[in-house]
C-alpha positions as CSV (number, residue, x, y, z in Angstrom):
1,M,0.0,0.0,0.0
2,Q,1.5,3.3,-1.1
3,L,1.1,6.4,1.0
4,N,-0.8,9.3,-0.4
5,S,-1.6,12.8,0.7
6,D,-4.6,11.8,2.8
7,T,-2.5,9.2,4.6
8,V,0.3,11.6,5.3
9,R,-2.2,14.1,6.8
10,L,-3.7,11.3,9.0
11,I,-0.3,10.2,10.2
12,R,0.5,13.8,11.2
13,A,-2.9,14.3,12.9
14,N,-2.6,11.0,14.8
15,T,0.9,12.0,16.0
16,Q,-0.3,15.5,16.9
17,M,2.5,17.1,14.9
18,N,2.5,20.2,12.9
19,Q,4.1,20.3,9.4
20,V,7.4,21.7,10.7
21,Q,7.8,18.8,13.2
22,L,7.0,16.1,10.7
23,A,9.1,17.6,8.0
24,K,12.1,17.7,10.4
25,I,11.7,14.1,11.4
26,V,11.4,13.0,7.8
27,G,14.2,15.3,6.6
28,I,12.3,17.4,4.1
29,S,11.2,21.1,4.1
30,R,7.9,22.1,5.4
31,A,7.1,23.5,2.0
32,L,7.6,20.1,0.4
33,L,5.5,18.4,3.1
34,A,2.7,21.0,2.4
35,K,2.9,20.2,-1.3
36,I,2.7,16.4,-0.6
37,E,-0.3,16.9,1.7
38,T,-2.2,18.9,-0.9
39,N,-1.3,16.5,-3.6
40,A,0.6,19.1,-5.5
41,K,3.7,16.9,-5.5
42,P,3.9,13.1,-5.4
43,I,5.6,11.3,-2.5
44,S,8.9,10.0,-3.6
45,N,10.0,6.5,-2.7
46,S,12.7,7.9,-0.4
47,V,10.3,10.2,1.5
48,E,7.7,7.4,1.8
49,R,10.4,5.1,3.2
50,R,11.5,7.7,5.7
51,I,7.9,8.3,6.9
52,R,7.3,4.5,7.3
53,T,10.6,4.1,9.1
54,A,10.1,7.0,11.5
55,F,6.7,5.7,12.6
56,G,7.1,2.0,12.2
57,L,4.4,1.8,9.6
58,D,3.8,-1.3,7.6
59,D,0.8,-1.9,5.3
60,E,-1.3,-3.4,8.2
61,K,-0.8,-0.4,10.4
62,I,-1.6,2.0,7.6
63,S,-4.9,0.0,6.9
64,Q,-5.7,0.3,10.6
65,L,-5.1,4.0,10.6
66,L,-7.3,4.5,7.5
67,N,-10.1,2.3,9.0
68,N,-10.0,4.2,12.3
69,A,-10.2,7.5,10.5
70,L,-13.1,6.2,8.4
71,Y,-15.2,5.2,11.4
72,S,-14.3,8.3,13.5
73,V,-15.8,10.7,11.0
74,P,-18.7,12.6,12.7
75,G,-22.1,11.5,11.3
76,R,-20.9,8.0,10.2
77,N,-22.3,4.9,11.8
């Protein structure tokens, strides 16, 4: 499962980080992270690998994150 802009935003929200903090951990600029989060720039393999490594994310954990987000949306049963 490849990360996308929505997943990166979810990771950041779940870790309660701002863009500056996440960018620093991943080793990219805040501007690049903003472009990734708005889907203005694709996530490179290198950046994806660094995000996965920094947070210990495998495909199963990403699926759980996405499922939790889906069921925590207000108004959804």
